[in-house]
N, C-alpha and C positions, 0 to 999 in steps of 0.2 A: 545854826553853823559855829561851829568853835573857831575861838581864831587865828588869823591866819600865821602867828606867830607861835600855836601849837601845832597846828599842821603841819610848819615847817617844822617842827622839832620833830613830831614824831616822826616823820619821812626819813630826817636824815638819819634818827639813831637806828629806824629797821633798816634801811639801806646801809646802814655798817656794817650790820651784824648779819644782813643775809645775801646783801649780793652775790658776796662772792662765791656762796656757794654753785651761783651759777657762771661763772666768770669762763669754764672750760668749756660749754656749748652742749649742746643737747643730747649728744649720744655717751658725753663720760659717763664712768662708771667708777665705785669706789675701788673695784678689782685692778682698775689700771691695766697692765696690759696680761693681766692671766684671763684666759679661757677657760670655761667648764665645760664638764663633759655634756653639757645640754647642749651650748654654744656647738662644739664641734660637730656635734649630729645637724644642727641646725647650716652649720657651713657645706655640708654635705648634703643636704638634703635642698639647698638651692639651687644646684645642679642637677636635680631632678625632674622629670615628667610627673603629672597626678598618679599615671598609673605605675610608673617606678615607686613613687611614696606608698598607693595603697600595697602593693606586694610585700615592702617593709612593714607597713601596720598590721598586716596580716598575721605575718610572722612573728612581731611582737605583741600582741594583745588579745588572739585568737583564745577565744574563754572566757578574759579576764573583766574587770571593773574598769570602767573609765565615768572619772568625773570630769565637770565641770563648772564653772563659774560666769555668772555676767550678768550686765545690766539688763539685759533683753532676755523675757523668758522663752523665745522663739528658737533658744540653742536648742533647746527640748523638742521642736519640731523638725529642727536640724539632723540630729544625729540619726534618728531611726533610718533615713531618708540617705545618710552616710553610709548608716550598718547594709543599707540593699545596695548601694554599687559595690561596695567592696564583697558582697556575694554575687556579684555575677563577675569576680574574677574569681574567688572561690565560695562555692555554694556553702560549703560546710562550715563557714565563719559564723559565729559568735561572737554578740560584746553585750554585756549588761550594761546601763551607763545610769549617773543621775546628776541631772542638772540644777544647780542651786541657783538663787537671785536672790542675796543679800539687800533689804529695804534700807532703807534710810541711810546712804551712803556708806554702809558696811564693809560694800565689798573690797574698801583698802587695807582694814582691821583686819578682815578673810585671809586674804592675799600674805598682809605682812606677819603673823601669828603662822599662817602654813610655810613661809619662807625658814622659820628657825629648824624646820626637820632638814635630817641630809636629804630623804626623798618624800616629798611632799604627798598632799591626797590630790590635788587637782595637777590636772595633767597641759590646761590650757585657759585661756579667761577670753572674754569679749565683755570690752571696757568702754565705759565712755569717760570724761572731764580731761582734758589733754593736759589741764595745768596740774593736776594731784598723779596723773600718769609719770608726766616730766620729774615730780621732783618726787614721788614717795616710791615710784616702783622700777622705772630705768635707772633713775640715777643710783639707786641702793642695790640693783642688777637682781631686782625680784623679779622681774618678768625680761624676758629676749622675744627680739621683732625676728620676727620669720618673714623674707621674700619669696614667695614662688614664683619657680621659674615660668611660667606659662602667663601668670598674672604680671612680671615684671614685662615681657615680651610684647601682651598686649596691649602695654601704655610705654614701649618704645625704650623701656629700659632695662637695667640689669639689676640684680642683687646687690653687687658692688656700686655702680653709682648711685642707687638710690639712696636719698636721705629722706629718714623721719619713719613716722609707724607704718603700721600694714591699716587701712583703714577698712572695713567692712563694707560701710556706704557712710555717707551724708546724709544726715536727717536736716528737713528745714521746720522752724518754727515760725510762722507766718502772720501778719496781722491780718486780720480779717473782721469784718464789721457785718450787723446787721441792717440788713439794708431796706427795710420796713417802711422809714419815714425816707426823710430828703436829703438828709446830710451825706455828705461824698471826703472820702479822705484822699487826697491827689496830691500830698508832699507828705512826708516822713517827719517835720514836724507839728504836722496838725495833731499827732497821739501825745504831744506833750503840750498843746495850746490849756489855755484857761478853761478851767470847767470838765476837761475832760480826766477820766480815771481808767483806763484800760482795766481788763481781766490779765493779769499775767500769775503764772506760778513764782512764787516769791522765789527771790536769788539765794537764800539761805533753805531753802525746801529744794531746790533744784542747781548746783551749784554751775551749770552749763551755762544758764542763764546769767552768772556773776561774769563769765568769759565772754559776754555777747558783751558785758559793760565795759571788761579790762579793753579790748578788741576797739571798742568805737574812737582809744586815744591814741590807735595807731595813726603812723602820717596819711595811709592809705585808706582809711576808714571817716576817719576825724575830715576830709579834704572832700567826700562825700557827705557829708553834713551840711559843710562850708557850701557848695554847689547847691545844696537842697536849700539852704534858706537863703542865697541870693538868687534864687527864682521865688521866691516869697512875694505877694505884692509887697506895700513899703509899708502898708498900715498893720499887718503882718508881723512884719519884722521888728515894729515897735513894740509888740509884746513880748520879743524875746532878748531885745537888747539889754535889758537892764540884768537879765542874768548873767549874758555872754560878758559883760564889764564885770561882772561881779567876781567870775572865776578866772581871769585872766591873770592874774597873779600866783593863783594858784596854779594853771598850767605851768606857767614858767616854773615856778620853784618846783616842780615835779617833772620839770626836763621835758616836756612836752614839744610838739613841733608848732609852726606859726599857727597849726588850725586847731590848737590844741583847748581851747577855750571853748570852741562850737562843740566839741565830744564834751568836756566839763558838764558843759550849760545843761545839754540835753538829757546828759546821764542824769543831774541835779534833776530838771523836772520831772524824769522819767521815774525816779526813785519818790519823788515826794506828790507823786500823784495814784502812782500803781493800786490798786485793788488788787492786794496779795491773796492769791489762793492757794490752795493745797496740793491740787492736780489737775492738770489738763482736761481730763474727762467732763468735770463738771461746768469748767468755762464754754466748750463747747454746748453741753446740753440747754445753757444757758443763750448763745448765739443763736442758733438754728429756732429759735422760741420766736414766733411770732411777736411776741407783746415786748422784746427786747430790742426795742426801736432805737437804733443809733448807736448801742453800744458795741464796742469793740475790744478785742483782746489778742495778743501775741502768743499763737499754741500750737503745738505739733498738728501740722496741716494733716497727718494721716487718721485724724482723732474724727473727722467726715464722714470717714468711710463706714463706720459703724452708726450711726444716725437713723432710727426707725421713723419712717414717714409716718405724719397725720394729718390733721388740720391744721394745726397749729403749731408742731414741729416738721420742717425741714431742711435739707440743703438747701434747698431756692432760695432762702431767707438771710442766705450770706452773701457776701462778695469777697474774693481775696484786693484787699487795696492793690497790690505792684499789678494786676492785670489793669487797672485802670487806666484810658489812655493818658498819654502825657504825664503819669507819675512820675514825682521826681524824691529820689533817696533810694533807701536800701527797702526792702520789701521785708525782715525777716531777718535772721540768722542763720545759721547752719554749725552743724557738729556732726562729730563722726563717732559711731562705733568702731572701735579698735580691736584687733587680734593680738595676743600673746602667746607663745610659749613660755611656760611658767620654769625659772631656772633650775629647780629642783624636779622637773616633771618626770612623773611614774613611768611614762610612756610617749616619750617624745617623738618617734617616728609617727604614732597614729594622732598626734596633736597636729604634727606638719600637715599630715596626708588629709586631715578634716578639715583643717583653714583652706589647704588649697582646694578643696570640695567645695568649699562655700564660697571661696571669692575666684573660682575658674568655670564654673557650672552655674546655668540656668536654674538646676533642680536644686543645687546648695545653697541655692538665695534663693531660693522660692519662698523661707519662712519668712523673708521678708520685703521682699520683690511684691508681692501682691499688695501691696498698700501702697498709694502714692507720698508723695515726699519724703522716700528714702531710695537715695541713689545708687548703685553700686559705682568703685571704685575701679573697675573693669568693663572699658566702652564695650567689648563686645559681648559680655554677659548684661550691660544695661541695654543695649539693643536687641537680645535675645527675652528681654523680661518685658519690654515695651510689646514688642511681637504678641507676648504669650496674656497680656492684663491690659493692652491697650488703654493706658492710663490719660495720656494726648485727648478719647474723644468720651471719658467722662467713665471709661470702668463696664465692666462687662457683669450684667447681672449674672444672679445664679442659674436660669433658665436659655441663657446664652443671648439674651434679648438686650444690645444696648440701650443703657436709661443715662442720659445727657441729664445732668446740672451744670452750668457755667462753672461753681465754686469747683467741681470733682474734675475739670478738663486740667492735669495737669500738666503744664508747659515743659517738664521732663528737665531733667540734670542739667542737661547741656544751656537751655535756658537759665535757670533760676543759678548755677555757679558762673553764670558770666554775667560782666556790666557792673559788678558792686550787686547785684540785687539780692546777694545774701551777705551779712557780715560774717564770713569764715573764722573759725578757732582756729587760731595756732597756736599750739601747746609751748613752744619756747617763748615768744612773745606774753604770754597772759602771767608763765610763770616769772617773767621779768617785772612783769608792774604790779603781783598779786600782792607785794607787802607794802608797795605806796601808793598807787591809785586803790589799791583796795583798804588799802588806812582811810583813805581820803573819803571813798565811799561809806566805810563803815559810819563816819560820822554824821550822812544824811539823815534828817529826817523823812523816814515813813512814813506815808499817809494811812490815817488812821479812818474807816467810814461811820459816819455818825451812827 
């Protein structure tokens, strides 16, 4: 760890340079009071039903080419379902399409480059990482938020009243561990105890993991860490107290709340102990192996669905930490897939209709809804999705027979998204601390396995 003086100096310099960029609030744009043609269309679209939008889409895009881009490949699965829906209104409707999924976080570069054209290639996007969306996409006027009328009504609001981006779903990454040994994890501090090395997709490989750490420094989640710490036996508290005391001054320097030192201590212990991986798939494959006794990871919950059962590999070999009776603290973190219309969209009506179809119907959400650990932001669609896929009972096997594994019994969005069971990403907060807390995190020494 670098000296306190250097930490503070870097923090102050970067804050002075960057924080003014965020002073205007989450929805400010460099266009000020100007409204683009696409924004004018969005304003009209926000007062229309899905069927009305569908008719506009048919008129605009029949026989044309539609390009979408996203972090999830399943946009490619949703598009033909959308076309089929439009064909129920006009059987002669056709649409050619291509869905791109840039790797290595290049989606921001791709959208930025496309924004330089008077009329872009991409009609819309499905994108994650609220921090970069806010700072690079929304504030720069590259992406526009569209709030569908019936989605807003299902959430008891209106497009004008709703603040924030439009989420397709909230995904969760949860702490899970191999249960073939005697070890149990019943407190979030157990994951940063001496000698523990959780498997985790490196924060420099997937930025939503860094947003998770940023959120821990908020008053809400630092209080969760303080409460979990207070619930520990005295001898376990003693193992963490030195680190908490060590970072207390840094918490003050960074302007964090009264429990900020607990957040920084947990972050420091986590970053300096986790075993960095390049993807969640291999982590899951490790944890479900009978030989991975007492190992744990923080991974996308849905990965369990693809495990192929054998004598030595099984979903029965893992437990979800947050499901343990008496568990203290958060059980993982959540982040959203957001939907936007590009500000220079070549097919804005079709983009709005497609977005509305995905967030207002179970069929439109089905490309994602079949998996556990992904929760529609529309309560009506969430209920219909659960009725179809029965995630709370382990899910349905392909032959229609229910196969139950305790780890697969997803307790649902209502459970995970309440009582601080997940650390939920707030794009505005992440953007406000990414250059201060982010600089502090960058100076931590990551764990290197022998």
